[in-house]
N, C-alpha and C positions, 0 to 999 in steps of 0.2 A: 502492500500499501505504500510508503512510504516513497518508494522507488516512484513508483506510476504518479504518485503526487510532484513531485521533483519534474518529472517530463512532464507532465501538466502545465506547469509553473515556468517554465524554459519554452516550451512551445505559445504559450502568452503572451512573455516576453518578446519572444522572435516576433510573430502575428502584429505588436505593438510599432516595435522596429521597423517593421517593413513598410504599417500605416502611415508612420509618422514619416517616411523616406518618400512614400507617394505622395504625400501632402504638401503640394508648393505653400514656398513662406509667404505671406500677406503681398510683399513687394516684389516676388516674382510673376512675371508674366509666360503664360503656358505658351507648349509649341501652337497648340492649337489658334490661339490670341495673335500670335505672328506672324501667320500662316493669314490671316482675317485681314491685318494689319498691311500684309505684302500683296496680297489682293488689290486692296482698296485702296494702295499708289500705283500697281499695274493699271487698273483701271482706270482712276480720277486726276493722278498727278500731271502737274504743277499745281497743288491748291493756294487757293487766297485763305489763309486763315482766318476765321471768325470768332473772336474772341468778347463773349459776353458776361457779364457778373450775376444776374439774377433772372427768372422766369419771366416776369414782367416785359424784361425788356429783349427776351426771347421769344414770346409767345405770338408779337403780331408779325415775324419776321416768319413762322410755321405758318401761320396764316393765309400768309400773302403769295397770289398769284405768281410773284417774281421770284420766287424761293420755289424751285422745281426739284423734289428729294428723288436721292438715287433710286435707280431699277435695281439695279446691282446689289449694293450695300446702303440701304438706306440710314444703318446708324451701326454702332459699335462700341461697345461699354468695355472699357478699358479702366483697372483700378479706382475704380468708383465714379468715374466721369464718362458721360455720354457722347461721343464723337456722331455728329450728323453728318453726311453727302448730299452733296447734290450740286444747283448751279443757280449762280444768280447772273441773268443776262449773257448766257454765253460763258460764262466763267467757273469752272470748277472751282467749290466753296467747301472746308471742312468746317462744321463750327460746335463749339464747347463751349459752355457753362463754367462757370471758375466758381461763384457761390460767392460772397460776401470777402473784402480784405486784401491786405497786401499777400500776404503768404497764399489765401490759394487761389491767386489770380495769377504770381510766381511760380506755385508750384506746378499750375494747368497748363501756362505757356509753355513752360520746360518741356513739360508731357508732349503735347500738342506738337511741338517742333522734334524732339528724340524721335516720335513716330512717325510721321507721315513728312513726305516731301511736298513743303510748302516753300513758298516763293515770297511770300508776305502776309502780312497780318494786318486787320482792320480791327478795333478795336472798338465799340460803341455802348452807350448808358446815357443813366441823367447822373447830373451835378448838383450840389450848390454852386449859390455864384457870388463871388467877390466883387464883381466888376457894378455899379452902381449904375453906369451905363448903358447896360443891358436887360433884357428883358425876360420875366417867365417866359420860357417857350422857347428861346432862340436856340439854336444850336452853334455852339461854339467847336474849333478845331483849334487849339494850340502848335505851335512850331515846338517849344519845347517843354517838357514834365522834369520836377524834383519832387523828391520822398523828403516830405515834411517832420516826419517823426524819427529821425535819427540825433538824437540828440546827446551834448555832452552838458550836464546838467553843471553847473558851478557852485560850490560851495559855498557858503555865507560869508560877507567879509572881501570876497576876492574881487575885480573890477572888469573892465575893458583891457585895464593894463597888465592882468596877472596871467601869466602863461597856463593855459590847461594842462591838467595831469596826462600825461605821454605826449604830448604836443611836439614836443622835440624828437622823441621816434618818429613823427611824421602817423600818426594814429587818428589825432585828430587837429583842427584848426578852429581861428577865430576870424577864419575869412568872410564866411557869408554871413554873419550877427549873430544876433542876439535877438530872446525876449525876455526883459527886466520885468519881473512881475510886480515891483512896488510903482512902475509906472499906470500902475492901472489899479489904485488903492482910490479907493472912494473919497475919503475925506484924507488931503494932505497937509492939513495945517499945521497938525501935528508931528514931527518931522522923524520922533519915536516911532509915534504911531503907524506912521508911513511906511517905515522900514519894513522888508518882508523876508524873512529867514530862507525864503524857496529862492531866492535870490534870481538868479538869470540860467536860460537855457541856451546853448551853443546850435545853430544848427548844423550838419556835418553834412559832407558827400560819402555817398556810398563805395565801398571798396569793393569792384568788379577784378575779375580776371578773363578779359576777352580772348576768343578763339586766335586771333591775329596776331597774343602777344605770349611770353615767354610763360607758361603753368607755374603757379606760386610764384610769379613778381606781379603785385597789386599796382591796381591801376585807379584812381580815384575818379568819380563821377557824378556833378549835382544838378547841371541844367543837361538834361538827355534831349539832343534834336531827333525829331521824328524826321525819317525819309523824305530828302528835299523834291525828289522827283513826286512822292505823293502829296508831298504839301501844296505844290506847283499844280498839280491835277487836280486840287481839292478847289482850287482857286475858280474853279471852271462853274462851283457849285455855290461861291459865292453872292449873296446879294437874294439868295433863291429865298420867295416868299411858302408858309406853311401853314397847316390849318390852326386856325386863331379859337376854334368853341370846344370846350368840353363836352358841353350837350347844348341842347334849347337855349337855356338859362345862364349857362358860366359862359362867359368870352373871357379875351384880355383885351386891351384897350387896341391895340393892332398886331396885325400879323408878323409871327415870329420867321425868323430870318436867318439864315446861315453867315457867319463871321470868323474867319478865319483872326486869330489871337494870339499875343508873343507868346504865354503861360497858362498853363496848369499846373496842379498841385496836390498832391495827394497824400495820403495817413493814413493810421490806422483811427481816426477819430471822427466823428460825425460832427462836423462843426455847426455848429446851432448858437454863435453866440456872436453879436454884431461885433464887438469890441476887437475880437481873435481876430475876423473877416477884414477888416478894416486894416488890422496891423499888418499882415500877409497880402495884402493887397497894396499897402502902403511901401511898403519893407521887400518884395519878392514880384511884384507885379500879375498874381496873378488874378485870372477869372475863374473857370471850371475848378471848385475844388469838392474832391472825394475822395475814394479808400483803396482803387485798383489800378490804373492808369499807369504810374509811374512803376509799377512793378512791371507788367508789362513789355515798358518802356525799355526797363534797365535788362531782363532779359533778351530782349528783340537785339535790344545793343550789342550785349555781352557775345552772341551768335553773328553779326553783322545779320542782323534780317531786314526788312525796310517793313517801318510799320507807322501808321498812322492810329489816332485817337478823335471819333468824333462824342462830343459831351453835350445833350440837352442838361437847359439850366430848371430845374425845377422849384424852386424856391431861392431866393435871396439869405443868404445865410445868416442867421440870428436874426432876423427881420428888420422891421423898418419902410417894407415899402408901401405901396397905397394897394398894394392887392393883397387880397387876404394870403399870408404868408406859409399855411400850412403844406408844407412837400405833398402831401396825402392828397390835396384840392386839385393841383397841375400834374400829378404824377402820369396821366393816363395817358395825357395830351404830349406830353416832352417827353414819356417813352416813346411813342409814337412820332414823334416827328426826328428822335435820335435814328430809329430805323428807317423812316422813310429816306433822309438824308444817308443812310448805308445803304442801302438798296440803289440809289442814284451812282452812291461811288465806286459800286465795285464794280458796273459793266464799264466803267470811263478804264480799268487795269486790264478787262479782253480788247480792249481795242492796240493796244501796242504792249510790249515788256517796258514795266517800270522798276523792276525790281534792283535797282544798282545798293551801292555799297559793296 
């Protein structure tokens, strides 16, 4: 009986080991999936990669007659992401939803570019507005993007003349300016009360390792440029007027328009504060402010991939406009306007090769 028990135990262990060996790790892409990826590339590549943050910014595309799903491989699920294949205006596209935040946007964009033969990226969605000269519903196309939530938080008592920790080693810099919390104290009459122990945060460039460089030799990037040819091409859409009404009773004062702007800013922060809106507008010249585009920009820039971002303004960040400033009020029209511009931009890429860099 003892020998039989030992034999059964050994058999059970052996079965468990075989089962464990046969179960792929969570990050492993199966042979079956790789076959589907190769097939998608054979059938449709090169693609324009369409990267969208959320379902409400993607659903209008799926419902549009301009998007024609692939009859061969309409969808492919890989590592929690769903890739949708089709054409827009004769241009082969692969579309993926990232989810909220810089982390999700960066991971998803990297996965897209690692799996599929993509010649360029078009990213779109809604954004808060930091530019009071523009209106809710306007669609902006920035020339540069920056990540605004990488900081060096300075200790209390130090100021602009004091070197930051690890600055001498090249890890941090005072080049791009700072936000001093004491500047926003409500009552500055009493210097002791107006001083803020949070002191200042210094904005930092991203550390990148581009494919054109030497591995493990870092470079730094703060303002990431979009593709020049894509940006020039977007000029053909500038001034285009878009629908102004959410419904029969809720309309904007004028028809929204498409406009190219110098700068957009991203951070892992939902900006609904007028003082901070005014600060980043004055110091950095941001127009759209949101949570994904700079991550897409950095991954594309790292890999030398042309990209552009289209962002429709859903609210004046922090309030203050004459319109109802709840983002939900104009969410649907803002999302649709961004989609409409994307659907007009992608066919322009089919007219010729614009994938420089």
